[in-house]
Every structure is written in structure tokens, then in C-alpha cells.
N, C-alpha and C positions, 0 to 999 in steps of 0.2 A: 142815591149816589154818594151822599155823605156817609151812610152806614157802610157802603161797599169800600170806600176809601179808608175808613177807620179799620175795617176788618183786614184789609190788605196790610196796613201798617202793623196791626197786631200780630198777623201771621209771621212776620219777619222774612228773612231771605231763605225761603224754602222752595223746593220744586213742588208746586201744588198738584202736579200730575203724579208725583211719587214722593209723599211727604218725608220718607226716611232716606232719600237719596240726596246727596249733596248737589246744590244747584250748579249749573254750568259755570265754569270759571271765565277768565278773560279770552280775548279773541286770539292771543298768541298761541294758546293751546289748540284753538280751533285750526289755525293755519298749520301748525305742526302736524296735527292728526289727519289733515286732508291730503297731505303728500303721498299719493299712491296707496292710500289706506282707506278702506271702506268700513267706518266704525260701526255701521248697522249690522255688519256680518259678525262682530265679535260675540262671544258667548255671554257677555255681561252687559247690562243696560248702561249706556253712556248718556248722561244728562245733557250733553251737547248735541244729541241727535237732531233736535229741531233746528239748531243753527246750521248743522251740516246739510240738512235737506234744503234749507233756504238757499244756501250757496249753490248746491248741486242743481236744484230745479230752476234756478235763474240763469244757468249757463246756456248760452245760445245753442250749442251743439246738442245739449240734452233736450231742450225744447223742440228743436228740429227733428231729433230722432223720435220724440214722442208725439209729433204732430201737434204741439201745444203752442198756445200764444200765436196762432196764425193770423190773428187781427192786430198784432203788435200793440197790445195794451200799454198804456203809458205808466203803469205802476208795476212793481215787481211781485212775483208769486210769493205768497206767504202761507204758512200752515193753517192759520186761521185768519181770514181776511175780514176786516171791518167793512170793507167795500161790499163784498158779497153779503155779509151778515146784515148790514144796514138796509140793503135793497132787495133782499130775497123775501118776497111777499107771499109766496104760495106755500110756505112751510107751516105745519100746524103748531099751535102753541103748546099742545101736548100730544104725546104718542098714545095716551090711554085710549081715546076712541078707536084708533087704528088697532090696538091690541084687542079690544072688545070685538071689532069686526073680524079680525083674523081667527080669534078663538071661536066665534060663532061659525065660521067657515070650516072649522075642524082642523086648522093647521096647528102644527106643534111649534111652540114658541119657547125659546130658551133666552133668558136675559142673564148676562154675566157681568161681573164687576170685580175689579181689583180692590183689595181692602185698604190700600194706601193712597187711593185717589181722592184728593180733596176737591176736585173739579166736578165729578160726578160720584159723590160718596154713597157707600153701600146704604147708610141710613136713609138718605133721600130716596134711593131706589126702592127700598123696603116700604117706605111710607106711600110711594106712588103705586106700587103693586097692591098694598092694602086697600087703596082707594078703589080698586077694581072689584073688591068684595067677592073674590073667588074663594070657593071652599078649599081648605087645605086637605091634600091627599096624603102627603108624607110631611111630618113636622121637620123643622130645622134640624139638621144633622151634620156632623163632620164627614167629609170625604177624604180619602187617603191616597197618598203616592209613596210607595216604598215604606210603608209603616209610619209615615209622617202625616200630619194634617195638611192637606193641600188646599183646604178651604171649607166652605159650608154650603149646604144646599137646602131647599125647601121646594116640594112639588105641590102645585095647585092644580085644580081642574082647568086644564088648558094652557098652563104656563109653568115653567121651571125656572127658579132662580138659583144661580151658582155664583159663589164668591171664590176668589183665588187669593190665598194668603201670600202677602208680600208683593203682590202685583200692583202696579200703578195703573194709569189710565189706559195704556196700551198693553193689555194682558199678554199677548204673545211676545212682545218686546222684553217685558220684565221677567216672565216666567214661561219660556217656550215649552218646556216638558209638560207643565200642568195645563197649558193652553191646548196642547195636543191631546191630553187625556180628556179634557172637556169637549173638544171638537169630536173626538172618536166616540165618546159616550153619546153625543147628540146624534151622530150619524148612524150609530148602532141602535139607537132608541133605547138605551139602558140608563139606569141611574148612575150617578157618580159612584166610584168604588168606595165601599164602607168597610 
């Protein structure tokens, strides 16, 4: 815990989900932007999206419309809940055994990652995939969108890794066009465009 606290201090005031994005400012901006405006529908990433969602999903009429919180929990909805995280005991410590099982079953698996995400960084994802010891089918290569690098990809036997340049933790929120190309390539069972 001491190491985590030291790392948090050293990283400074950044948005760890998108390290090159300015962090969300004060709540007066939040109140101004919530007036009849749906920031998640804009064409650019808004670092206050998490705050907007907390306000929105804690509104009684929204919970009623979604048939949510029907047990009247005593705590508010949060995007990442310590209450859920601390008491959720049936989650695996690692996804790697599940990946092995799905690969053995012949399912096609794509793992994707935004390259500006410090919460689940590309480097950590690559180390995890390397731990599977899968044979490489296609080496690390850039993929393109309109002549510009959209990210990088590597195909292994049973798994494909794709990164998206300039995307944070929620790739479709940060880079919707590139996320669409990624999703389309997966559905069409084709490589990322090179």
C-alpha cells in the first residue's frame, strides 16, 4: 500500500484512464454541462464523463426506468465500487486460465487496449499474453486508418492483440472510429488494415 501511495503522488494530477487528457475540473463545470446536455454524446472525450454518470445513474427516475436499485441500497451507485470489489469473491485472480480454456475450445479471442491507459497499460497486457506462451502467427505490425497509424497488432495462435493509438481505458469513448474498425475486423474475421 505504501508503494501504491508513493506511485499515486509521483504520477501527479493526471487522468490515469487517459494519461494525455486533462483531468476533470471542478463541479461547477459539471453542473453547467449537465443542463440538458448529454456530454457522452459529444464527438470528443470529456474527462468528466465518470462524474456525469455518477450523477445520472443515481437519479431516482433513471434507476426506476432501468429497474435498478430495487432493493434500495443504502449507498450510491459508483462506476467502480469498493463495496462490490471488496466482497465479490467468485472472480478469478487472473483471466489467463480462462483464455487458455477458450482457446482450447477453438473460440476466437481478441484483446484490445488503448495506449494511453495507465490503469490497464499495454505493456502489462503484453506481459500477460506472453505468459500464455502462445506461438506468434503474425509479428507486431502497425494497422492503419486513412493512411495514419491507428494502432498496433500481433496475432498469436488462438488470440489477437490490438492496440489503439491515442485511446484511453474506454477505447470506443476515446477513439470511436478506430474502435469501429477494430470491431468490424473482429466480426469479419480479418486482420486489422495494414
